[in-house]
C-alpha positions as CSV (number, residue, x, y, z in Angstrom):
1,X,66.0,-35.7,153.9
2,X,66.7,-35.1,150.3
3,X,69.4,-32.6,149.1
4,X,68.2,-29.4,147.7
5,X,68.7,-28.9,143.9
6,X,71.9,-27.0,143.1
7,X,70.4,-25.3,140.1
8,X,68.0,-22.5,140.8
9,X,65.1,-22.1,138.5
10,X,65.7,-19.5,135.8
11,X,62.0,-18.7,135.2
12,X,58.8,-18.3,137.2
13,X,55.6,-19.2,135.4
14,X,52.6,-17.1,136.5
15,X,49.0,-17.8,135.7
16,X,47.3,-14.6,134.5
17,X,43.9,-15.7,136.0
18,X,44.6,-17.2,139.5
19,X,48.2,-15.9,140.0
20,X,49.6,-19.3,141.0
21,X,53.3,-19.7,140.3
22,X,55.6,-22.5,139.4
23,X,59.4,-22.6,138.9
24,X,60.9,-23.8,135.6
25,X,64.5,-24.1,134.4
26,X,63.5,-23.3,130.8
27,X,60.7,-21.3,129.3
28,X,58.1,-23.6,127.6
29,X,55.6,-22.5,125.0
30,X,51.9,-23.5,125.2
31,X,51.8,-24.3,128.9
32,X,48.5,-23.5,130.7
33,X,47.6,-23.4,134.4
34,X,46.4,-26.8,135.3
35,X,44.3,-25.6,138.2
36,X,42.4,-23.1,136.0
37,X,41.9,-25.6,133.2
38,X,40.4,-28.1,135.6
39,X,38.2,-25.5,137.4
40,X,36.9,-23.6,134.4
41,X,37.3,-25.8,131.4
42,X,36.6,-29.4,132.4
43,X,40.3,-30.2,132.6
44,X,40.9,-29.3,128.9
45,X,43.7,-27.0,127.8
46,X,42.6,-23.4,127.1
47,X,44.6,-20.4,125.9
48,X,42.9,-18.2,128.5
49,X,45.2,-19.8,131.1
50,X,48.5,-19.6,129.2
51,X,51.4,-19.2,131.7
52,X,53.4,-16.0,131.6
53,X,57.1,-16.4,132.2
54,X,59.1,-14.0,134.3
55,X,62.6,-13.9,135.7
56,X,62.7,-14.5,139.5
57,X,63.4,-11.6,141.8
58,X,66.9,-11.4,143.2
59,X,66.9,-12.1,146.9
60,X,69.4,-9.9,148.8
61,X,70.5,-10.8,152.3
62,X,71.5,-7.8,154.0
């Protein structure tokens, strides 16, 4: 098996339409949800599906 990445993603991108999430190390401007663009706009980029970036929730083991 492959080793897990040592660096945890600093940001979580969330689609405002479908709610899908993806991890990113850095925030990126102008990214849109691929799934929604394909489903609702023929695979073309659309501002309706711009991803919203949030900090990941801290996980506490207790």
